N, CA, C and O atoms as a printed pandas DataFrame, in Angstrom:
     atom_number atom_name residue_name chain_id  residue_number  x_coord  y_coord  z_coord
0              1         N          UNK        A               1  390.753  143.431   73.805
1              2        CA          UNK        A               1  389.910  142.422   73.510
2              3         C          UNK        A               1  389.546  141.544   74.911
3              4         O          UNK        A               1  388.755  140.600   74.907
4              5         N          UNK        A               2  390.186  141.972   75.980
5              6        CA          UNK        A               2  390.572  140.952   77.204
6              7         C          UNK        A               2  388.836  140.519   77.443
7              8         O          UNK        A               2  387.861  141.253   77.287
8              9         N          UNK        A               3  388.874  139.093   77.864
9             10        CA          UNK        A               3  387.566  138.528   77.954
10            11         C          UNK        A               3  386.859  138.296   76.648
11            12         O          UNK        A               3  385.799  137.676   76.734
12            13         N          UNK        A               4  387.208  138.636   75.590
13            14        CA          UNK        A               4  386.588  138.114   74.502
14            15         C          UNK        A               4  387.514  137.235   73.498
15            16         O          UNK        A               4  387.148  136.190   72.960
16            17         N          UNK        A               5  388.608  137.769   73.368
17            18        CA          UNK        A               5  389.509  136.808   72.351
18            19         C          UNK        A               5  389.996  135.685   73.262
19            20         O          UNK        A               5  390.142  135.903   74.464
20            21         N          UNK        A               6  390.253  134.480   72.724
21            22        CA          UNK        A               6  390.588  133.063   73.583
22            23         C          UNK        A               6  391.490  132.286   72.438
23            24         O          UNK        A               6  391.055  131.927   71.344
24            25         N          UNK        A               7  392.743  132.116   72.887
25            26        CA          UNK        A               7  393.511  131.272   72.230
26            27         C          UNK        A               7  393.476  129.776   72.116
27            28         O          UNK        A               7  394.432  129.053   71.836
28            29         N          UNK        A               8  392.073  129.362   72.408
29            30        CA          UNK        A               8  391.495  128.028   72.701
30            31         C          UNK        A               8  390.150  127.746   72.570
31            32         O          UNK        A               8  389.351  127.392   73.437
32            33         N          UNK        A               9  389.930  128.012   70.963
33            34        CA          UNK        A               9  388.450  128.024   70.632
34            35         C          UNK        A               9  387.478  126.981   70.809
35            36         O          UNK        A               9  386.263  127.154   70.908
36            37         N          UNK        A              10  388.142  125.795   70.846
37            38        CA          UNK        A              10  387.301  124.600   70.965
38            39         C          UNK        A              10  386.902  124.376   72.445
39            40         O          UNK        A              10  385.809  123.958   72.826
40            41         N          UNK        A              11  387.940  124.713   73.207
41            42        CA          UNK        A              11  387.507  124.540   74.481
42            43         C          UNK        A              11  386.494  125.553   75.271
43            44         O          UNK        A              11  385.830  125.302   76.277
44            45         N          UNK        A              12  386.568  126.778   74.521
45            46        CA          UNK        A              12  385.545  127.761   75.177
46            47         C          UNK        A              12  384.279  127.359   74.540
47            48         O          UNK        A              12  383.271  127.556   75.219
48            49         N          UNK        A              13  384.107  126.770   73.229
49            50        CA          UNK        A              13  382.872  126.363   72.460
50            51         C          UNK        A              13  382.221  125.084   73.281
51            52         O          UNK        A              13  381.071  124.652   73.203
52            53         N          UNK        A              14  383.179  124.678   73.988
53            54        CA          UNK        A              14  382.664  123.281   74.596
54            55         C          UNK        A              14  382.064  123.435   75.702
55            56         O          UNK        A              14  381.103  122.781   76.107
56            57         N          UNK        A              15  382.896  124.765   76.510
57            58        CA          UNK        A              15  382.327  125.114   77.901
58            59         C          UNK        A              15  380.913  125.731   77.664
59            60         O          UNK        A              15  380.045  125.390   78.468
60            61         N          UNK        A              16  380.585  126.550   76.717
61            62        CA          UNK        A              16  379.386  127.467   76.832
62            63         C          UNK        A              16  378.404  126.431   76.158
63            64         O          UNK        A              16  377.291  126.446   76.683
64            65         N          UNK        A              17  378.531  125.655   75.261
65            66        CA          UNK        A              17  377.715  124.549   74.747
66            67         C          UNK        A              17  377.393  123.514   76.052
67            68         O          UNK        A              17  376.302  122.946   76.003
68            69         N          UNK        A              18  378.084  123.287   76.973
69            70        CA          UNK        A              18  377.865  122.378   78.277
70            71         C          UNK        A              18  376.845  123.238   78.898
71            72         O          UNK        A              18  375.763  122.785   79.274
72            73         N          UNK        A              19  377.163  124.420   79.005
73            74        CA          UNK        A              19  376.260  125.318   80.079
74            75         C          UNK        A              19  375.224  125.647   79.090
75            76         O          UNK        A              19  374.956  126.806   79.407
76            77         N          UNK        A              20  374.605  125.404   78.264
77            78        CA          UNK        A              20  373.364  125.814   77.741
78            79         C          UNK        A              20  372.727  124.525   76.812
79            80         O          UNK        A              20  373.411  123.700   76.205
80            81         N          UNK        A              21  371.508  124.566   76.855
81            82        CA          UNK        A              21  370.824  123.164   76.045
82            83         C          UNK        A              21  370.199  123.457   74.677
83            84         O          UNK        A              21  369.856  122.503   73.979
84            85         N          UNK        A              22  370.008  124.875   74.192
85            86        CA          UNK        A              22  369.237  125.053   72.837
86            87         C          UNK        A              22  370.302  125.846   72.020
87            88         O          UNK        A              22  370.374  125.559   70.826
88            89         N          UNK        A              23  371.149  126.818   72.513
89            90        CA          UNK        A              23  371.648  127.571   71.355
90            91         C          UNK        A              23  372.378  127.083   70.634
91            92         O          UNK        A              23  372.721  125.971   71.034
92            93         N          UNK        A              24  372.945  127.462   69.443
93            94        CA          UNK        A              24  374.152  127.382   68.598
94            95         C          UNK        A              24  375.569  127.790   69.189
95            96         O          UNK        A              24  375.875  128.860   69.714
96            97         N          UNK        A              25  376.142  126.973   69.031
97            98        CA          UNK        A              25  377.523  127.687   69.799
98            99         C          UNK        A              25  378.590  127.402   68.724
99           100         O          UNK        A              25  378.530  126.309   68.161
100          101         N          UNK        A              26  379.716  128.411   68.326
101          102        CA          UNK        A              26  380.684  128.419   67.708
102          103         C          UNK        A              26  381.894  129.217   67.843
103          104         O          UNK        A              26  381.898  130.130   68.670
104          105         N          UNK        A              27  382.876  128.993   67.162
105          106        CA          UNK        A              27  383.965  129.769   67.640
106          107         C          UNK        A              27  384.001  130.997   66.564
107          108         O          UNK        A              27  383.838  130.804   65.360
108          109         N          UNK        A              28  384.209  132.145   67.079
109          110        CA          UNK        A              28  384.451  133.491   65.964
110          111         C          UNK        A              28  385.470  133.112   64.932
111          112         O          UNK        A              28  385.308  133.630   63.827
112          113         N          UNK        A              29  386.440  132.343   65.081
113          114        CA          UNK        A              29  387.433  132.373   63.838
114          115         C          UNK        A              29  388.547  131.459   64.718
115          116         O          UNK        A              29  389.209  131.943   65.636
116          117         N          UNK        A              30  388.632  130.182   64.321
117          118        CA          UNK        A              30  389.944  129.658   64.502
118          119         C          UNK        A              30  390.839  129.765   63.208
119          120         O          UNK        A              30  390.515  129.484   62.054
120          121         N          UNK        A              31  392.108  130.266   63.706
121          122        CA          UNK        A              31  393.054  130.885   62.744
122          123         C          UNK        A              31  393.888  129.833   62.049
123          124         O          UNK        A              31  395.017  129.529   62.433
124          125         N          UNK        A              32  393.240  129.257   60.941
125          126        CA          UNK        A              32  394.001  128.205   60.455
126          127         C          UNK        A              32  395.657  128.160   60.289
127          128         O          UNK        A              32  396.256  127.085   60.264
128          129         N          UNK        A              33  396.313  129.410   60.180
129          130        CA          UNK        A              33  397.653  129.447   60.309
130          131         C          UNK        A              33  398.297  128.615   61.507
131          132         O          UNK        A              33  399.318  127.930   61.445
132          133         N          UNK        A              34  397.491  128.820   62.588
133          134        CA          UNK        A              34  398.102  128.679   63.872
134          135         C          UNK        A              34  397.325  127.153   64.358
135          136         O          UNK        A              34  397.551  126.665   65.466
136          137         N          UNK        A              35  396.482  126.568   63.450
137          138        CA          UNK        A              35  396.240  125.143   64.086
138          139         C          UNK        A              35  396.397  124.235   62.966
139          140         O          UNK        A              35  396.381  124.793   61.869
140          141         N          UNK        A              36  396.524  123.144   62.966
141          142        CA          UNK        A              36  396.615  122.229   62.033
142          143         C          UNK        A              36  395.208  121.624   61.545
143          144         O          UNK        A              36  394.541  121.037   62.398
144          145         N          UNK        A              37  394.725  121.719   60.282
145          146        CA          UNK        A              37  393.514  121.456   59.879
146          147         C          UNK        A              37  392.853  120.190   60.807
147          148         O          UNK        A              37  391.818  120.333   61.458
148          149         N          UNK        A              38  393.609  118.967   60.753
149          150        CA          UNK        A              38  393.297  117.850   61.331
150          151         C          UNK        A              38  392.874  118.042   62.659
151          152         O          UNK        A              38  391.792  117.636   63.084
152          153         N          UNK        A              39  393.726  118.666   63.334
153          154        CA          UNK        A              39  393.134  119.010   64.863
154          155         C          UNK        A              39  392.144  119.534   65.065
155          156         O          UNK        A              39  391.423  119.111   65.969
156          157         N          UNK        A              40  391.703  120.827   64.157
157          158        CA          UNK        A              40  390.427  121.527   64.232
158          159         C          UNK        A              40  389.455  120.675   63.548
159          160         O          UNK        A              40  388.301  121.095   63.633
160          161         N          UNK        A              41  389.623  119.543   62.865
161          162        CA          UNK        A              41  388.370  118.754   62.552
162          163         C          UNK        A              41  388.382  117.805   63.737
163          164         O          UNK        A              41  387.241  117.465   64.049
164          165         N          UNK        A              42  389.294  117.307   64.449
165          166        CA          UNK        A              42  389.147  116.512   65.481
166          167         C          UNK        A              42  388.343  117.341   66.649
167          168         O          UNK        A              42  387.288  117.044   67.210
168          169         N          UNK        A              43  388.920  118.111   66.769
169          170        CA          UNK        A              43  388.105  119.279   68.006
170          171         C          UNK        A              43  386.575  119.253   67.775
171          172         O          UNK        A              43  385.677  118.748   68.447
172          173         N          UNK        A              44  386.555  119.931   66.652
173          174        CA          UNK        A              44  385.003  120.007   66.395
174          175         C          UNK        A              44  383.969  118.911   65.880
175          176         O          UNK        A              44  382.750  118.977   65.721
176          177         N          UNK        A              45  384.699  118.083   65.715
177          178        CA          UNK        A              45  384.128  116.689   65.253
178          179         C          UNK        A              45  383.719  116.200   66.605
179          180         O          UNK        A              45  382.592  115.728   66.747
180          181         N          UNK        A              46  384.605  116.283   67.671
181          182        CA          UNK        A              46  384.258  115.595   68.965
182          183         C          UNK        A              46  383.187  116.491   69.607
183          184         O          UNK        A              46  382.125  115.964   69.938
184          185         N          UNK        A              47  383.376  117.755   69.802
185          186        CA          UNK        A              47  382.062  118.574   70.016
186          187         C          UNK        A              47  381.031  118.512   69.259
187          188         O          UNK        A              47  379.974  118.754   69.843
188          189         N          UNK        A              48  380.965  118.294   68.253
189          190        CA          UNK        A              48  379.472  117.870   67.318
190          191         C          UNK        A              48  379.061  116.288   67.836
191          192         O          UNK        A              48  377.897  115.967   67.594
192          193         N          UNK        A              49  379.764  115.457   68.401
193          194        CA          UNK        A              49  379.413  114.435   69.299
194          195         C          UNK        A              49  378.230  114.820   70.160
195          196         O          UNK        A              49  377.011  114.659   70.120
196          197         N          UNK        A              50  379.252  115.487   71.079
197          198        CA          UNK        A              50  378.704  115.971   72.107
198          199         C          UNK        A              50  377.331  116.610   72.334
199          200         O          UNK        A              50  376.442  116.324   73.137
200          201         N          UNK        A              51  377.419  117.608   71.343
201          202        CA          UNK        A              51  376.353  118.460   70.988
202          203         C          UNK        A              51  375.997  118.269   69.820
203          204         O          UNK        A              51  376.861  118.721   69.068
204          205         N          UNK        A              52  374.943  117.713   69.134
205          206        CA          UNK        A              52  374.722  117.479   67.861
206          207         C          UNK        A              52  373.968  118.309   67.406
207          208         O          UNK        A              52  372.894  118.478   67.983
208          209         N          UNK        A              53  374.288  119.083   66.239
209          210        CA          UNK        A              53  373.657  120.297   65.524
210          211         C          UNK        A              53  373.525  121.533   66.130
211          212         O          UNK        A              53  372.616  122.339   65.929
212          213         N          UNK        A              54  374.609  121.671   66.994
213          214        CA          UNK        A              54  374.550  122.861   67.835
214          215         C          UNK        A              54  375.817  123.568   67.800
215          216         O          UNK        A              54  375.866  124.584   68.493
216          217         N          UNK        A              55  377.088  123.173   66.992
217          218        CA          UNK        A              55  378.317  123.634   67.236
218          219         C          UNK        A              55  378.817  124.213   65.601
219          220         O          UNK        A              55  378.798  123.406   64.672
220          221         N          UNK        A              56  379.136  125.279   65.427
221          222        CA          UNK        A              56  379.492  126.040   64.417
222          223         C          UNK        A              56  381.211  126.297   64.287
223          224         O          UNK        A              56  381.830  126.427   65.343
224          225         N          UNK        A              57  381.705  126.344   63.422
225          226        CA          UNK        A              57  383.007  126.513   63.121
226          227         C          UNK        A              57  383.461  127.754   62.155
227          228         O          UNK        A              57  383.340  127.858   60.935
228          229         N          UNK        A              58  383.890  128.443   62.879
229          230        CA          UNK        A              58  384.403  130.047   61.955
230          231         C          UNK        A              58  385.952  129.788   61.667
231          232         O          UNK        A              58  386.811  129.434   62.474
232          233         N          UNK        A              59  386.054  129.999   60.597
233          234        CA          UNK        A              59  387.836  129.842   60.321
234          235         C          UNK        A              59  388.168  131.076   59.568
235          236         O          UNK        A              59  387.467  131.735   58.800
236          237         N          UNK        A              60  389.688  131.282   60.052
237          238        CA          UNK        A              60  390.135  132.613   59.086
238          239         C          UNK        A              60  391.612  132.330   58.980
239          240         O          UNK        A              60  392.243  131.394   59.468
240          241         N          UNK        A              61  392.064  133.420   58.177
241          242        CA          UNK        A              61  393.455  132.988   57.564
242          243         C          UNK        A              61  394.669  133.839   58.349
243          244         O          UNK        A              61  395.863  133.612   58.148
244          245         N          UNK        A              62  394.235  134.713   59.145
245          246        CA          UNK        A              62  394.878  135.720   59.799
246          247         C          UNK        A              62  395.933  135.012   60.789
247          248         O          UNK        A              62  395.456  134.099   61.463
248          249         N          UNK        A              63  397.348  135.310   60.981
249          250        CA          UNK        A              63  397.757  134.647   62.196
250          251         C          UNK        A              63  397.516  135.013   63.671
251          252         O          UNK        A              63  397.743  134.352   64.685
252          253         N          UNK        A              64  397.064  136.078   63.538
253          254        CA          UNK        A              64  396.388  136.866   64.576
254          255         C          UNK        A              64  397.430  137.123   65.965
255          256         O          UNK        A              64  398.433  136.415   66.060
256          257         N          UNK        A              65  397.173  138.028   66.882
257          258        CA          UNK        A              65  398.314  138.375   67.819
258          259         C          UNK        A              65  399.645  139.488   67.354
259          260         O          UNK        A              65  399.775  140.043   66.263
260          261         N          UNK        A              66  400.470  139.584   68.457
261          262        CA          UNK        A              66  401.360  140.149   67.929
262          263         C          UNK        A              66  402.581  139.017   67.591
263          264         O          UNK        A              66  402.588  137.858   68.005
264          265         N          UNK        A              67  403.634  139.668   66.713
265          266        CA          UNK        A              67  404.547  138.839   66.020
266          267         C          UNK        A              67  405.478  137.650   67.056
267          268         O          UNK        A              67  405.662  136.468   66.767
268          269         N          UNK        A              68  405.900  138.261   68.126
269          270        CA          UNK        A              68  406.388  137.339   68.876
270          271         C          UNK        A              68  405.667  136.140   69.573
271          272         O          UNK        A              68  406.249  135.102   69.889
272          273         N          UNK        A              69  404.275  136.401   69.789
273          274        CA          UNK        A              69  403.580  135.484   70.231
274          275         C          UNK        A              69  403.216  134.370   69.149
275          276         O          UNK        A              69  403.365  133.157   69.301
276          277         N          UNK        A              70  402.698  135.035   68.005
277          278        CA          UNK        A              70  402.469  134.171   66.800
278          279         C          UNK        A              70  403.344  133.356   66.739
279          280         O          UNK        A              70  402.975  132.183   66.672
280          281         N          UNK        A              71  404.620  133.607   66.739
281          282        CA          UNK        A              71  405.768  133.049   66.220
282          283         C          UNK        A              71  406.016  131.737   67.552
283          284         O          UNK        A              71  406.734  130.789   67.234
284          285         N          UNK        A              72  405.514  131.749   68.730
285          286        CA          UNK        A              72  405.628  130.937   69.492
286          287         C          UNK        A              72  404.714  129.644   69.199
287          288         O          UNK        A              72  404.930  128.434   69.267
288          289         N          UNK        A              73  403.702  130.354   68.875
289          290        CA          UNK        A              73  402.619  129.441   68.384
290          291         C          UNK        A              73  402.842  128.029   67.258
291          292         O          UNK        A              73  402.616  126.819   67.279
292          293         N          UNK        A              74  403.461  129.112   66.253
293          294        CA          UNK        A              74  403.706  128.152   65.018
294          295         C          UNK        A              74  404.862  129.031   64.118
295          296         O          UNK        A              74  404.668  130.245   64.055
296          297         N          UNK        A              75  405.832  128.575   63.551
297          298        CA          UNK        A              75  406.852  129.089   63.006
298          299         C          UNK        A              75  406.337  129.678   61.677
299          300         O          UNK        A              75  405.457  129.070   61.069
300          301         N          UNK        A              76  406.768  130.666   61.265
301          302        CA          UNK        A              76  406.286  131.334   60.121
302          303         C          UNK        A              76  406.028  130.201   58.960
303          304         O          UNK        A              76  404.970  129.949   58.385
304          305         N          UNK        A              77  407.399  129.559   58.781
305          306        CA          UNK        A              77  407.557  128.525   57.601
306          307         C          UNK        A              77  406.275  127.567   57.995
307          308         O          UNK        A              77  405.597  127.327   56.997
308          309         N          UNK        A              78  405.890  127.100   58.927
309          310        CA          UNK        A              78  404.607  126.345   59.146
310          311         C          UNK        A              78  403.795  126.817   58.968
311          312         O          UNK        A              78  402.978  126.102   58.388
312          313         N          UNK        A              79  403.307  128.273   59.254
313          314        CA          UNK        A              79  402.327  128.913   59.064
314          315         C          UNK        A              79  401.855  129.525   57.582
315          316         O          UNK        A              79  400.724  129.977   57.406
316          317         N          UNK        A              80  403.026  129.472   56.388
317          318        CA          UNK        A              80  402.975  129.907   55.477
318          319         C          UNK        A              80  403.158  128.864   54.462
319          320         O          UNK        A              80  402.880  129.112   53.289
320          321         N          UNK        A              81  403.689  127.497   54.888
321          322        CA          UNK        A              81  403.821  126.393   54.068
322          323         C          UNK        A              81  402.944  126.001   53.212
323          324         O          UNK        A              81  403.173  125.517   52.103
324          325         N          UNK        A              82  401.651  126.253   53.837
325          326        CA          UNK        A              82  400.466  125.832   52.960
326          327         C          UNK        A              82  399.451  126.895   52.558
327          328         O          UNK        A              82  399.002  127.435   53.569
328          329         N          UNK        A              83  398.978  127.342   51.525
329          330        CA          UNK        A              83  398.009  128.357   51.182
330          331         C          UNK        A              83  396.718  128.262   52.059
331          332         O          UNK        A              83  396.238  127.173   52.374
332          333         N          UNK        A              84  396.212  129.388   52.415
333          334        CA          UNK        A              84  394.834  129.211   53.048
334          335         C          UNK        A              84  393.794  128.196   52.552
335          336         O          UNK        A              84  393.322  127.304   53.257
336          337         N          UNK        A              85  393.436  128.463   51.058
337          338        CA          UNK        A              85  392.721  127.721   50.299
338          339         C          UNK        A              85  393.091  126.371   50.707
339          340         O          UNK        A              85  392.230  125.664   51.231
340          341         N          UNK        A              86  394.405  125.883   50.507
341          342        CA          UNK        A              86  394.489  124.437   50.870
342          343         C          UNK        A              86  394.169  123.817   52.083
343          344         O          UNK        A              86  393.717  122.689   52.280
344          345         N          UNK        A              87  394.535  124.920   53.056
345          346        CA          UNK        A              87  394.379  124.382   54.581
346          347         C          UNK        A              87  392.797  124.248   54.679
347          348         O          UNK        A              87  392.345  123.184   55.102
348          349         N          UNK        A              88  391.980  125.215   54.332
349          350        CA          UNK        A              88  390.435  125.003   54.435
350          351         C          UNK        A              88  389.989  123.925   53.677
351          352         O          UNK        A              88  389.166  123.178   54.207
352          353         N          UNK        A              89  390.476  123.623   52.212
353          354        CA          UNK        A              89  390.173  122.155   51.647
354          355         C          UNK        A              89  390.638  120.970   52.519
355          356         O          UNK        A              89  390.069  119.879   52.462
356          357         N          UNK        A              90  391.662  121.208   53.306
357          358        CA          UNK        A              90  392.140  119.613   53.868
358          359         C          UNK        A              90  390.981  119.714   55.101
359          360         O          UNK        A              90  390.320  118.720   55.401
360          361         N          UNK        A              91  390.811  120.961   55.755
361          362        CA          UNK        A              91  389.804  120.592   57.170
362          363         C          UNK        A              91  388.380  120.110   56.559
363          364         O          UNK        A              91  387.808  119.220   57.187
364          365         N          UNK        A              92  387.797  120.585   55.465
365          366        CA          UNK        A              92  386.509  120.331   54.870
366          367         C          UNK        A              92  386.930  118.609   54.464
367          368         O          UNK        A              92  386.026  117.782   54.578
368          369         N          UNK        A              93  388.025  118.242   54.096
369          370        CA          UNK        A              93  388.167  116.844   53.739
370          371         C          UNK        A              93  388.297  115.860   54.889
371          372         O          UNK        A              93  388.091  114.647   54.859
372          373         N          UNK        A              94  388.620  116.499   55.747
373          374        CA          UNK        A              94  388.758  115.729   57.279
374          375         C          UNK        A              94  387.189  115.349   57.718
375          376         O          UNK        A              94  386.936  114.353   58.397
376          377         N          UNK        A              95  386.178  116.275   57.238
377          378        CA          UNK        A              95  385.042  115.807   57.982
378          379         C          UNK        A              95  384.413  114.797   56.826
379          380         O          UNK        A              95  383.560  113.948   57.085
380          381         N          UNK        A              96  384.934  115.010   55.600
381          382        CA          UNK        A              96  384.155  113.949   54.854
382          383         C          UNK        A              96  385.004  112.461   55.156
383          384         O          UNK        A              96  384.402  111.417   55.408
384          385         N          UNK        A              97  386.151  112.541   55.100
385          386        CA          UNK        A              97  386.705  111.124   55.309
386          387         C          UNK        A              97  388.044  111.151   56.032
387          388         O          UNK        A              97  388.405  112.240   56.477
388          389         N          UNK        A              98  388.606  110.385   56.157
389          390        CA          UNK        A              98  390.217  110.300   56.901
390          391         C          UNK        A              98  390.576  110.170   58.194
391          392         O          UNK        A              98  389.687  109.640   58.862
392          393         N          UNK        A              99  391.694  110.501   58.885
393          394        CA          UNK        A              99  392.003  110.208   59.814
394          395         C          UNK        A              99  391.389  110.966   61.202
395          396         O          UNK        A              99  391.685  110.633   62.350
396          397         N          UNK        A             100  390.583  111.923   60.877
397          398        CA          UNK        A             100  389.885  112.646   62.138
398          399         C          UNK        A             100  388.521  111.685   62.421
399          400         O          UNK        A             100  387.405  111.944   61.971
400          401         N          UNK        A             101  388.731  110.956   62.950
401          402        CA          UNK        A             101  387.525  110.001   63.100
402          403         C          UNK        A             101  386.375  110.684   63.738
403          404         O          UNK        A             101  385.281  110.639   63.175
404          405         N          UNK        A             102  386.492  111.187   64.637
405          406        CA          UNK        A             102  385.166  111.764   65.244
406          407         C          UNK        A             102  384.359  112.885   64.474
407          408         O          UNK        A             102  383.204  113.265   64.660
408          409         N          UNK        A             103  385.387  113.340   63.470
409          410        CA          UNK        A             103  384.601  114.627   62.610
410          411         C          UNK        A             103  383.781  113.786   61.488
411          412         O          UNK        A             103  382.676  114.218   61.161
412          413         N          UNK        A             104  384.260  112.651   60.914
413          414        CA          UNK        A             104  383.686  111.847   59.673
414          415         C          UNK        A             104  381.943  112.121   59.712
415          416         O          UNK        A             104  381.215  111.703   60.613
416          417         N          UNK        A             105  381.667  112.599   58.994
417          418        CA          UNK        A             105  380.158  112.995   58.829
418          419         C          UNK        A             105  379.673  113.923   59.650
419          420         O          UNK        A             105  378.447  114.020   59.707
420          421         N          UNK        A             106  380.419  114.725   60.387
421          422        CA          UNK        A             106  379.637  115.434   61.518
422          423         C          UNK        A             106  380.386  116.878   61.072
423          424         O          UNK        A             106  381.114  117.471   61.868
424          425         N          UNK        A             107  380.163  117.305   59.907
425          426        CA          UNK        A             107  380.904  118.700   60.044
426          427         C          UNK        A             107  379.752  119.885   60.212
427          428         O          UNK        A             107  378.692  120.099   59.624
428          429         N          UNK        A             108  380.453  120.549   61.287
429          430        CA          UNK        A             108  379.656  121.707   61.731
430          431         C          UNK        A             108  379.308  122.814   60.602
431          432         O          UNK        A             108  379.911  122.766   59.530
432          433         N          UNK        A             109  378.580  123.560   60.783
433          434        CA          UNK        A             109  378.053  124.558   59.884
434          435         C          UNK        A             109  379.314  125.405   59.797
435          436         O          UNK        A             109  379.771  125.670   60.909
436          437         N          UNK        A             110  380.019  125.914   58.735
437          438        CA          UNK        A             110  381.305  126.889   58.334
438          439         C          UNK        A             110  380.953  128.078   58.474
439          440         O          UNK        A             110  379.783  128.440   58.349
440          441         N          UNK        A             111  382.085  128.980   58.802
441          442        CA          UNK        A             111  381.912  130.285   58.595
442          443         C          UNK        A             111  383.362  130.736   58.636
443          444         O          UNK        A             111  384.267  130.416   59.407
444          445         N          UNK        A             112  383.330  131.850   57.240
445          446        CA          UNK        A             112  384.439  132.103   57.084
446          447         C          UNK        A             112  384.886  133.785   57.615
447          448         O          UNK        A             112  384.078  134.702   57.465
448          449         N          UNK        A             113  386.058  133.980   58.146
449          450        CA          UNK        A             113  386.019  135.393   58.540
450          451         C          UNK        A             113  386.341  136.034   57.384
451          452         O          UNK        A             113  387.015  135.365   56.601
452          453         N          UNK        A             114  385.964  137.475   56.954
453          454        CA          UNK        A             114  386.238  138.440   56.415
454          455         C          UNK        A             114  387.810  138.878   56.344
455          456         O          UNK        A             114  388.633  138.744   57.250
456          457         N          UNK        A             115  388.042  139.470   54.966
457          458        CA          UNK        A             115  389.325  139.973   54.762
458          459         C          UNK        A             115  389.477  140.940   53.739
459          460         O          UNK        A             115  388.666  140.945   52.812
460          461         N          UNK        A             116  390.341  141.705   53.776
461          462        CA          UNK        A             116  390.557  142.866   53.057
462          463         C          UNK        A             116  391.244  142.602   51.853
463          464         O          UNK        A             116  391.134  143.452   50.970
464          465         N          UNK        A             117  392.128  141.308   51.570
465          466        CA          UNK        A             117  392.421  140.782   50.421
466          467         C          UNK        A             117  392.001  139.253   50.266
467          468         O          UNK        A             117  391.557  138.472   51.108
468          469         N          UNK        A             118  392.282  139.083   48.922
469          470        CA          UNK        A             118  391.780  137.743   48.874
470          471         C          UNK        A             118  392.682  136.755   49.405
471          472         O          UNK        A             118  393.885  136.955   49.575
472          473         N          UNK        A             119  392.041  135.624   49.678
473          474        CA          UNK        A             119  392.692  134.188   50.613
474          475         C          UNK        A             119  393.823  133.831   49.317
475          476         O          UNK        A             119  393.699  133.981   48.102
476          477         N          UNK        A             120  394.663  133.438   49.927
477          478        CA          UNK        A             120  395.782  132.523   49.147
478          479         C          UNK        A             120  396.061  131.226   49.592
479          480         O          UNK        A             120  396.899  130.539   49.008
C-alpha cells in the first residue's frame, strides 16, 4: 500500500484540504488503539476550523501494521486498556464538550471502518 497508507492521517487530510477548495476530505481510518481520542479530536477539530464543513473522520479499531511497529507506536497495554466502544464514546464526547477546545461543536462527519468481528 505504498503511497496510500499513512501514519499521520490528520497531516495528510490537512494537506489535501489545503490544496482543494470544494471537495470533502477525510481519513480512511484513524486507528483509535494507536491514537488518544483527545488528540484525534484536537487534530480534526482544528482541521474543521480551517476547512469548515469539508473534513470527515474515519475511525477504526485495528492496531494496524506489523506487531513490532505497532508496539513502538503504543504498548499493547495502552492499546487494549480501554475497549474500542469507550474510545469512540470518548472521542465523540470531546467534540461535544471538554478539553479539546478546537473540537467543541465542530464534529466532523464520522465514519467507522468495517470489521469481521464485533467491536469490544
